[in-house]
N, C-alpha and C positions, 0 to 999 in steps of 0.2 A: 099634227106636231110630231107624232111618233115616226111617221114615214120620212119627214123632211127635217128632222132635228139635226142641227149642226151647231156645235158650241166652240169651234175654233177655226179660224181662217187666216191665211196670209194674203194681204192685199197691198197693192201699190196705188197710192193716191197721187195724182199729177194735176196740180192746179194750172190754170190757164196762164199763158205768157201775156205780158202787156203788149199792146199794139205799138207800132213805130210812129214817131212824130213825122209830120209832113214838111217838106220843103216846097213852098209855093209863093208866088208873088202876084200882087194885084196888077191888073193891066189897065193903068190909067195914064192919060196923056200928061206929060211934064212931070211924072213921078218916076225917079230912077228905078228901072226894073220893076216898077209897080209897087214896091214896098212889100215886105214879107207878110204873108197871111196863112202860113201853114198851121193846121190844127194839131192838137195833141192826140196821141194814141189812147185808146180805151184801156182800162185796167183789166187784167185777166180775171176770170171767174175763180171764186174760192170753192173749196170742198168743205161742206158743213155737215156735221153729224148731230142728230137730235135723238135723245132717248125717248121712247114711246111705249106706253102701256099697250098690251094686247099682242106684242111681238115677243116670241119666246125662242127664236132661232136665228142663227147667222147664215141661213141658207142662201140669202140674197147675195152674200159676199163670197160664198164658196165657189160659185160658178161665174162670178164676175170679179175676177181678182186684179184687174187693172181698171181704174176709174179715173177719168179725165174730166176736167172742167173746161169750158169754152175759152178760147183765146180772145183777147181784146182786139178790136178792129183798128186799123191804122187811121191816123188823122187825114184830113183832106183840105183842099183850098178853102178860101173864104172863112178861115178860122173855125172850120167844122171839126169838132172832136170826134174821134172814133167811138163806136158803141162799146160799152163795157161787156166783157164776156159774162155769160149767165152763170150764176153760182150753181153748183151741183149739190143738192140737198138730199141727204140720205137718212133714213130712220133705222135706229138700232134698238135692240131690247134694253130696257133698264137692267142694269147688272153687267153690262159690257165693259170690259177694260181694254185699253189700247196700250200695247207694249212695243218697244223698239225691236227691230229685226236685225240680226239674229240674237242679240244679247238679252232680250226680254226684260228691259228696264221699263218700269211703269211710266207712261206718258200721261194717261188720263183715265179717270174712273167715272163711269156713268152710274153712280150708286143710287140714283132715283130717276123717276121719269121727268120729262120736260127740261132736260139739261141740253143746252146748245153749245157746241164746241167747233171751232174752225181748225180742222186737222191740217189743212194746207192753204196758205195764203196765195192769192193770185199775184202775178207780176204787175208792176206799175207801168202805166202807159208812158211812152217817151214824149218829151216836149217838142212841139213844132218850132219852125225857125222864127216865128213871131217873138218867142221868148229871148232870142239872141240878138235882137236889134239894139244898137247903141248909137250914140252920137258919132262914134268913130267907125262904126260898122253898120252902115245903112241897109245893106243887102246881104244878110247872112245866108250862106248856102249850107248851113248845118242844121241837123235835127237829131234828137236823141232816139236811140233804139229802145224799145220796151224791154223791161227786165224779165228774167225767167220766173215762172211760177215755181212754188216749192214742190218738191217731190219727196215723198216718204213711203218707204216700204215698212209695213207694220204687221204685228200679230194682233188679231182681234180675238178676244177670249170672253166667253159668256159664263157668268156665275149667276145662276138663277136666284132671283130675290123672292124669298118666301119666309114668312114668319117662323113656321115650324117645318122641320125636315125629318122624315122617318128614316131611321137607320136600322138595317137588319140583314141577316143572311138571306140568300135566295130562298124563296118560297115561305117566308115568314108571315106573309099575309098583308104586306104593305099596300099592294094594289087593291085588294079587297076592301081594306079599311078606308082607303081614299075614296073608293067608289061609293061606300056606304054613307060617309059623312060630308061628301061634297058632290058637285055635279060632274066631276071628272069621270071619264069612262076609259080607264086604262085596260089594256089586254090582261085577261086573267085566265090562268090555267093551272092545273095541279102538277107543275114541274118547275125545276129551278130555272132562273134567268128568263122568266116570262117577260119581265120589264127590261127592255133594251135601251130605253132612254128615260130621262127624268120626266115625270108628269106633274103638272100643277093642278090643284083644285081649290076652289073658293069655298070656304066653310062659313056658314052663316049662323048667327045667334041673335035673333031679333033684327035690329037695325045695324048690328055690328057684323063685320066680316073680316076674315084674314085668309091669307094664302098658305096652303100646305103643300109640301112637295114629297113625292114618292121617289126616293133616290134608288137607282138599280142596286141589286144585292151586292153586298160587300163580303168578300171571303178573306180568310186569313192569308196574309201576304199581298193584299190589294195595294198597299202603299209601294210595293216593289214592282207592280205591274201584273200580278196574278189576277186571273178573272177579268172582270170589267171595272172593278172599283176604282182603279187609278184614274180612268177617264172622267169619273163622275164625283170623286171626292171633293173637287174644287167647288161644286155647287153647295156643299154643306157649309162652306165658309161664310155664306151670306145669311144663314139661318140664325135666328135669335134663340130658338128653342129646338133642342134635338129630342126626338122621341125614339128610344131604343125599343124596337118591336121584337119580342122574343117568342119563338115557337115553344109552347109548353107541352105539346103533345109528344107521345112516344115515338112519333115519326122522326123527331129530331134526335140524331145519334149522340150529340154532345149534351151535357147537362145545361139547363138554362143559365145557370150562373157562369159556367165556362164560356158560353156564347157571348154573354154580356161583356166579360173581361176581354175576349178576343176583339170585339167591336171597339171597345175603348182603346185597346192597344193600337189597332189600325188607324184610328183617328189621330192619336197622339203621334204615331210614326209619320203620318202625312204632314201634320202641322200641329205643334204642341198647343197652340192657342185654342184648338177645337175642344180640348177637354176642359177648358175654363168656361165654356158656354153653359147656360141653363139647360138642364135635361131632366127627363123623367123616364122611367122604365115601365113598359106596358107588356104584360104577358098575354099572348094571343092563343086562340084555339082551346079555351077552357072547356068547350063542348066536346072535345076529344080526349079529355083527361079522366081516367078512372080514379077511384079512391086509392087504389094501390100505387098510383103514380104521383100522389100528392106530395110525397117526400121530395121529388125533384123540384117542385115549385117552392116547397118550404125553404130549401137552401137559398134560393134567390131572394125570396121574401125576407128571410132573416137577415141576409146581407144588406138589403136595402134599408131595413129598419135600423141596423147598427150604423150604417153610413148616412142616415137621414136623407135617403133618396126617395123621392115620390114614386110609389109603385102601385099599380092596379092591374086587375085581370079583366080581360074582355074576350068576347068571341065576335070577330068582325063578320064572320059568315052568318051567325045567328042574330047579330045586332045586340048582343048582350053587353050592358054597361056602356054603350056608345054615347048616350046622353051625358052620363057622368064624365066620361073622357072628354067630351067636347067642352063641358063646363070647366074642367081642369085646364085645358089648353087656353080657353079664353081668360081664365084667371091669370095665367102667365102673361097673356097679351095685354091685359089692363094694368099690369105692374110696370110695363116698360116706360 
């Protein structure tokens, strides 16, 4: 997923044209011109999109940006209808939205898995000359042409569907935390911007499970395009719970409280509805905090208490308080 992650693609869908109707006549003695027996053309193939679990990238559409369905076959004599064009069936990740190009108006939202949508209808097959026979017109030499299939150029955009999304500055420990409480194996290193794409992990609690996302580090100014945050802020829109992961160690140049306020500001600047989501604040790296540095944590903790914000301290690296954190997350999950 990390190597082939694509969350935006411009694609042209071209449905199949309908086949032409046929002009044909029976060859029978004493029947004027044999009588019409031209068959109908087949319908053009449709292009169908289906949302599917297990897919987390639009990479299939990045390198195949023109997709066509088969044309309907023309009709033939003896009232034989042409074969319908085969439908082109494509699978997209749940969370994909389809927008018009270039004005980006919403066309469809695959907000869950197993949704089927016809993005382009195939053309109708034309009628053969059999349909045009009448008492005054015994030998019609006309047939209909098939109609054109629909063509749409669209923008496909993926917003990952996860219950919980982690928001934090680069190197806050999001990847480490995800690797500790789920089966995900994101790249982890002690330098900023280790995570270059969103990662998903499944978190289990007995028979219950939920999906948690590691969103690449957001920096101040991300909503204007600074850093990498602008490309990935859209994925937070699908999360029902946001986890603000704050580095409590002295390695963080800004105070934990200021970091939290910066992150909230960036989310609000991107889309105001994001700050209305349920959220909690998690202070990470308590294993690297000395007693002299507790005041930095105290400011954030006091602010959270005043604002009635759920706050807790963990060490993702040392697995400190991770069971408690998991229980808190599942508490939010069962509330929905």
